[in-house]
N, C-alpha and C positions, 0 to 999 in steps of 0.2 A: 490527392486521390483522383480528382478529375483529370489531371495531367496524365496519371498512370492509365486511366481508362482510355484517354485519347491515344496514348502510345500503343496500347494493345489493339485498339481499333485500326490504327495505321498499319499494323502488321497483318491484319486479316485481309483476305482477297476482296477485290472490288469487281470481280466477274465470276461467272460460273467456271470452275476449274475442273480438270480431270479427276481430282481427288473427290470433289463433291459428287460428280457423276458416279464414281465408284462407290461412294457411300450410299447413294440412292439405290444402286443395284444390290448392294449388300443388305439394305433394308428389305427389299423385295424378296430376296432369297431367304433371309432370316425369318421373315414373317411366314413364308411358305413352310420352312423347316419347322417352325413353331407349331403349325397345324399338324404336321406329321408326327412331331414328338409328342404332342398332346394325344394323338391317336395311339401312339405306342404306350403311353401311360394307361389309357383305357383298355387297350387290347391285351396288355400283360397283367391286368388286374392290379395295377400299381397306383390307382387313384387315391388310396389312403396310405401310400408308402411313407409319406410324411403326414401323420395323423392329425396335425394341428397347423395353425397359421397365425401370425406370420413366421413363427419358428417352425422348424421341421419336427421337433419334439418339444415337450414342455421344458426340457433342460438344455436343448441344443439348437443353435441356429441352422446347422447343417445336418445332413444325414449321418448316422453312426454305423459302424460295422455290423452291429446287431440287427439292423433293419434290413440287411441283405440287398439283393438286386432291386427289389421294389422301391426301397428308399433311394437308391442311386438313380433310378429312372425318373422318379417324381421330382427329386431335387434338381436333377439335370434339366428338366423342363422349366422349373422355376428360375434356374440360373440363366437360361437362354433369354428370358424376359428382361433381365438386367442388362445383358449384352446388347439387346435391341434398343433399350433406353439410352445406352451410351452412344450408339450409332446415331439415334435421333438427336441427341444433345449436341454431338459433334457437327451435324448438319446445320443446326441452328447457329452455332458459333461461326461456321464457314459462311453463313448467309447474313451475318449481322450487318455488314456494310451494304447489303443488297436488300435490306428489309423493306425499303420504300420502293425501290426500282423493280424488284421481283417479289411483290407481295404473294404471287401465286406459289412460289417456292417456299417462302418463309412461313406462310400460314399452313401449308400442307405439312411441313416439317414440325411446326408447333403442334398441329393436330395429332401427328404420330406420337410425339413425346407425351402429350397430355392424355392420350388414350391408353398408353401402356400401363400407367398406374391403375386406371379404371379396370383394365383387363386383369391385373394382378389381384385387385380386391375381389372381383367376381370369382376368380379362381380360388381365393381364400374362402369365400362364402360357400362355394361348392364343397370344399373340404369340411367346413364346419357344419354343413347340412347333410353330411354323409353322402355326398354325390347325388343330390337331388337332380333328376334328369333335366328339369327346366332351367336350373341354374347352370348346369354343365352345357346345355344347349346355348344359352346366352353367352357363355364364355367362348364357345366356338364362333358365334356370330360376330363378336367383337374382333376376333382374329381374322375372320373373313373380310370385315370392313378395313382392317389394317393392310391386308394384301391389296385391296383396291386402292387405298390411299397411296401405298408405296408404288403401285404401277403408274398412277397419275404423276407422282413425283419423278419417276424415271423418264416418262415422256417429256416432262417439262425441263429437266436438267439437260436432256439431249436435244432440246429445241424442236421437238416433234409437234408439240402443242403448247398452249399457253402464251404468255406475253412475247416470247421470242420466236414464235412459230413463223415459218416463211410467209411473207406477204403475198407472194405470187400464187400460192396454192389455191386451186379451184375447189370450191365446196362441192361435195358429192350431191347427187340428185336427191330430191325430196323422198323418193322411195327408199333409197339407201339410208338416209337419216332416220326415217320412220322405222325401218327394220332394225337399225342399231338400238333404238329405244326398246323394241320388242326383245332383242337379245339381252339387254341389261335387265329388263323386268323379269324375263323367264329365268335367267340365271339366278337372280335374287330369290325368286319364288322357289325354284328347285332346291336351292341351298337351305332355305327356311324349312321346307317340307322334309328335306333330307335329315335335318336335325331332329325333327319329330319322329322320323322312321328310326333313327339311331336310338332315341330315347325309349322306343318300344322294343328294341332288340335285345340280344343276349349279352352284348359286350358293355357291361355297365361300369367297369373300372374297379369293381370289388364284388365279391360273391354276395354280400349282403346289401348292396346298394339298391334303392327302389327303382322301379320303372314308371313310365308315364301312363300306363294302363290303356293306351290306345291300341286298336286292332292293327297289328303289323301289316297284314295283307291289305287292308283297306287304305291305310295311310300311304303304303307303297304305291297303290294305284293312283292316288292323288299326286304323289311325288313325280311319277313318270309323265303326267300330262304336260307340264311346262317343258319337260325334256323333249317331248315329241315336237312341240312348237319350235323349240330351240334348234333342233336338227333341221327342220324344214326351212327355217329362216336362214340358217347358216349355208345351206345348199343354194338357196336363191341368191344370197349375197355373193357367194363364190362365182356363180354363173354370171351375175351382173358385172362383177369386177374383173373377171378373168382377162379381158382384153386390155386392161390398163398397163400391162407390162410387169415383168418380174421385179423391177426396181421401184415399183409404186408401194408406198408404205401402207395404204389402205388395202390393196390386194394382199400384201404379205400378212396384214392383220387378219384378213378373212381366212387365209390358209391356216394360220395358227389357231384361229377360233374353231375351224372345222376339225383340225387335228385334236384339239382339246375336247371337243364335244364327242367325237368318235371314241377317243380313249376312255373318257369318263363313262360314256354309255355302255361300252363293251365290258368294262370292269364292273359296272353296276349290275348288269344282267348276270354276269358270271358269278358274282358273289351271292346274288339272290338265289340262283338255282343250284348252288353248291353248298348251301347251308351256312353262308357267312364265315368262311375261313379267315382267320386273322390277317394273313398275308394279303388277301384280296381286299379286305376292308381297309388295310393300311394304304394300299395302292389307290383305293377309291378316295381317300382323304388327300393323297398327293394330287390326284386328278381334280379334286375340288379346288385346290389352290391354283393349279394350272388353268382351269376353266375361269375362275374369278379374274385372274390376271389377263387372260386372253380376251374375255368379254369386256373388261374395263378398258383395255388397250384399244379395241376396235371401236367401242362407243365413243371414247375420247377423241380418236382420230376423225370419226365421222361427224361429230358435232362441233369440233373445234372451229373457232372463229377468232382470228387474231384481232386484239384490240388495236385500233389505230389512234 
């Protein structure tokens, strides 16, 4: 048995391979798609398309034709979670021989795999509680954290940050590092408050689902405050970093951050003043995933310090 295990370990890679990099990108894309597909479940009133958990119905593990499109949408969202678990498991296998040398990669991959069952259980509780908005919100926040973890993993597999980051890279100024922390904090706060706004709004996932009873206008005003700070911080960062050249990773990160902030802000205002049409709400969820990835990327680059 031990010889068999050693033989398997001998066939596994001893370095970060292109396949592992592709898996990390697949994880980032998949976690972002999961946020959008979760939004589709809610926006099409398919939250109880599978009315029980872990089975789709009391007598079937999968959706049945009688459940119609709502069952397809809800079960499709559940299936995507299993696909992402498979990707995370494959990354751990690819990293087995590097588990001591590249602990930064191994434990991020482990965290992704360990968090996915937690996310699935929270999703199940949301179904069993008839889409309690606080449980649904927690389900989204776990997805948001997994997008951030996946972005960190991408940066480290491509040696942009982490144990294999370039030794010669100059640390950015203290002002840029401090602003990167502001960016991370404001992004996290905006996402949390956005979840509370969603819980007070009309798209509950089912016609009979409860809402959180918060005042939508008031909580929306709180939601936009960190967004304003995020916009100002992103503009300042872009100005400070513009002269570094187009091939600089930190400047490119600032450009992506600014683009994500502007996209998300524009969609947010548009949906608010047009009565929350489902298509714009869906785009806003896509924007949330993009903003989470962009903010994580920039903060990771700004604060990265290679261990010597």
